[in-house]
Every structure is written in structure tokens, then in C-alpha cells.
C-alpha atoms as one frame of an Amber mdcrd trajectory, in Angstrom:
protein
   3.022   2.310   3.328   5.454   2.054   6.517   6.780  -1.049   6.847   9.716
  -1.736   9.735  12.833  -4.467   9.068  13.901  -6.645  11.887  17.109  -4.488
  13.078  19.547  -7.692  13.005  19.806  -9.220  10.466  18.876 -13.110  10.873
  18.427 -12.794  14.494  15.778 -14.687  16.320  13.048 -12.020  17.556  10.857
 -12.795  21.266   7.202 -11.980  21.140   6.573  -8.962  17.863   2.920  -8.738
  19.250   4.838  -7.502  22.265   5.836  -3.589  23.323   9.621  -4.762  23.138
  11.552  -7.279  21.707  14.626  -9.158  22.491  16.931 -10.476  19.669  19.386
 -13.088  19.788  21.454 -13.278  17.308  25.943 -13.865  17.125  28.916 -11.389
  18.744  29.799  -8.796  15.863  26.165  -8.801  14.046  24.992  -5.622  12.404
  22.428  -3.832  13.943  20.334  -1.897  11.327  17.693   1.130  11.970  14.203
  -0.527  10.914  13.243   2.601   8.928  14.347   5.689   7.605  14.964   8.389
  10.668  17.094  10.600  12.143  19.766   9.816  15.138  18.259  11.324  17.898
  20.592   9.973  20.695  23.280   7.892  21.843  24.247   6.916  25.231  27.351
   4.201  25.522  26.463   4.552  29.153  22.995   3.718  29.358  21.391  -0.018
  29.271  24.594  -1.569  27.425  25.007   1.425  24.599  21.490   3.092  24.112
  20.880   4.949  20.517  17.206   5.869  19.787  15.890   6.729  16.158  13.140
   9.374  15.619  10.889   8.021  12.910   8.397   9.804  11.088   5.243   8.087
  10.278   2.211   9.048   8.683   1.906  12.468  10.929   3.208  10.666  14.107
   6.559  10.730  15.974   7.927   8.012  16.947  11.439   6.447  18.520  13.177
   3.069  17.810  14.937   2.241  21.122  18.120   0.044  21.229  19.700  -1.066
  24.347  22.777  -3.383  24.330  24.187  -1.937  21.357  28.198  -2.902  21.800
  29.844  -0.678  19.335  27.879   2.355  18.350  28.747   3.341  14.855  26.047
   6.401  14.547  25.896  10.174  15.910  23.569  12.448  17.255  21.786  14.349
  14.395  22.678  11.299  11.864  20.267  11.182   8.774  19.808   7.021   8.782
  17.975   4.985   6.340  16.438   2.247   6.327  18.993  -0.873   6.899  21.769
   1.229   7.684  24.098   0.020   9.839  23.690   1.804  14.031  26.249  -0.552
  15.271  27.396  -3.953  16.327  25.765  -6.501  19.046  27.788  -7.913  21.742
  28.316 -10.867  23.583  24.632  -9.739  24.908  20.828  -9.859  23.014  19.731
  -6.577  21.258  16.418  -5.210  23.438  14.332  -3.242  20.902  10.853  -1.102
  21.614   9.162   1.309  19.795   8.393   5.031  21.881   5.484   7.217  21.349
   5.655  11.029  21.450   5.074  10.273  25.242   7.930   7.973  25.410   5.734
   5.236  26.174   6.232   1.656  24.459   3.747   0.316  21.885   2.876  -2.240
  20.411   5.676  -3.586  17.976   3.878  -5.782  15.611   1.157  -2.991  13.467
   5.254  -1.306  12.522   6.569  -4.630  11.529   3.372  -6.283   8.901   2.990
  -2.207   7.720   1.107   0.783   8.401  -0.977   2.515   5.699  -0.211   5.929
   6.308  -1.874   7.836   3.770  -6.158   6.379   4.805  -7.697   5.435   7.690
  -9.934   2.352   7.544 -13.193   4.177   6.824 -11.361   6.460   3.912 -10.098
   2.786   2.678 -13.921   1.586   2.188 -14.734   5.145   0.641 -12.134   4.560
  -1.801 -13.092   1.455  -2.579 -16.640   2.497  -3.245 -15.398   5.600  -5.296
 -13.099   2.599  -7.945 -15.883   0.036  -7.786 -18.677   3.213  -9.397 -16.144
   3.995 -11.617 -15.153  -0.050 -13.138 -19.176   0.172 -13.481 -19.074   3.583
 -15.040 -16.467   2.371 -17.722 -18.340  -0.746 -18.252 -21.106   1.081 -18.938
 -19.461   3.474 -21.516 -17.645   0.879 -23.235 -20.754  -1.667 -23.392 -22.997
   1.883 -24.658 -20.309   2.325 -26.682 -20.553  -1.391 -28.593 -23.921  -1.004
 -28.803 -24.389   2.123 -30.782 -21.051   0.924 -32.937 -22.926  -2.884 -33.433
 -26.244  -0.681 -34.115 -24.858   1.343 -36.858 -22.626  -1.198 -38.720 -26.024
  -2.879 -38.431 -27.976  -0.449 -40.206 -25.245   0.297 -42.769 -26.373  -2.325
 -45.384 -30.547  -1.630 -44.542 -29.569   1.631 -45.359 -27.695   1.395 -49.146
 -30.583  -1.289 -49.535 -33.625   1.430 -49.120 -31.311   3.748 -51.240 -30.948
   0.911 -54.317 -34.723  -0.396 -54.249 -36.592   3.679 -53.552 -39.255   2.469
 -52.120 -39.409   4.216 -48.137 -42.793   2.012 -47.391 -40.162  -0.882 -47.498
 -37.145   0.420 -45.954 -40.017   1.887 -42.912 -41.380  -1.522 -42.188 -37.666
  -3.211 -42.696 -36.658  -0.418 -40.350 -39.272  -1.220 -37.955 -38.374  -4.753
 -38.176 -34.514  -4.338 -37.639 -35.356  -1.352 -34.926 -37.563  -4.930 -32.834
 -34.830  -7.212 -34.111 -31.732  -4.532 -32.286 -33.747  -4.568 -29.565 -34.126
  -8.413 -28.871 -30.124  -8.569 -29.378 -29.881  -6.057 -26.969 -31.263  -8.198
 -24.406 -29.007 -10.609 -25.488 -25.961  -9.146 -24.692
């Protein structure tokens, strides 16, 4: 699961359900990468200090876009890990957005809540159903093994008694009674 972190530790973000947030914090606080990526561009003359980081999220490419980064500490092409510092806040609030491949801003909330990059919702449901079936099969297999072992252990003394008595007719009737009892016990289990 891909989950972005807030780029300013202890910062106060505006509404995460929007497409751009403003983060208030103190001057000198570190601005950090919200997720692993590569620094796509750095421009000290654009929007008060602009940094774009390219992220791979599943099969998609998105860019974290920062404005008002006072002192930028990374260069274009740098590999960056989640939580690494990319700059320092100045006296203005940081502006942060996520851009898709078309350079359009997208809603931030899914990225901060966590994105499952492995499966779609339908695939998740199919996986859950498969897991349930596997669990049922395990239970069935366990129950069947338990019943077989239980029956064998219950029959063992009667086999020994039959050998001692030597009477097959008694053993047959006892076996029949025993089978009926075993069936009754199976139903109770």
C-alpha cells in the first residue's frame, strides 16, 4: 500500500480533501518528500521556490509539486526517499499539490489515506472469496481427518475384542451397533 506523509512535520495543513493544501509551520522547519521518488525539477524563481518530485504509484506516475520552499536542498535527478529533506520553510506557508501525467492537480486525500496498488476493488473481492474458500477447505480437511482418526481410535478396542472372543457373528452385530453409534456421534459433532 502506498501512503504519503505530510511534507512538513508538525505542520498544520488546510483541507486534505482538496487538490492543493497550504501548510503552516515555523520558519526553518524542514520540507520533506512525502514518498520515494526522483527530483524532476527545481526552480528557485518559480512560485517562491518550486520543487517537483516524480513518484511511481502502482502503474501510474504522479508528481509532488511544492511552492514556497525557501531554501531548496536537492538537485534535479536526485533519488529521494520518503521523509528525506528537500528544503527549508521560509516565512510563507508551503503550498503542496499532486499532479497527474497531464500536469493536472488531483485530490490529495487518497494519497494520504493510502492507495492499494496491487488490486482493484473487484479483484480484492475475488481475493477475499478465494481466501474464504481456502479456509473452508482447511476446516473441512481438518474435520475429515479428525473424524477418521476418531473413528479408528473408537474401533480399535472392538477389533481386539473380536479377536479375543473369536465370534464373528457377535463382532458383526457389535460392528453394526458401533457404526450406528459413530454415525450418531458424527451428527453431534
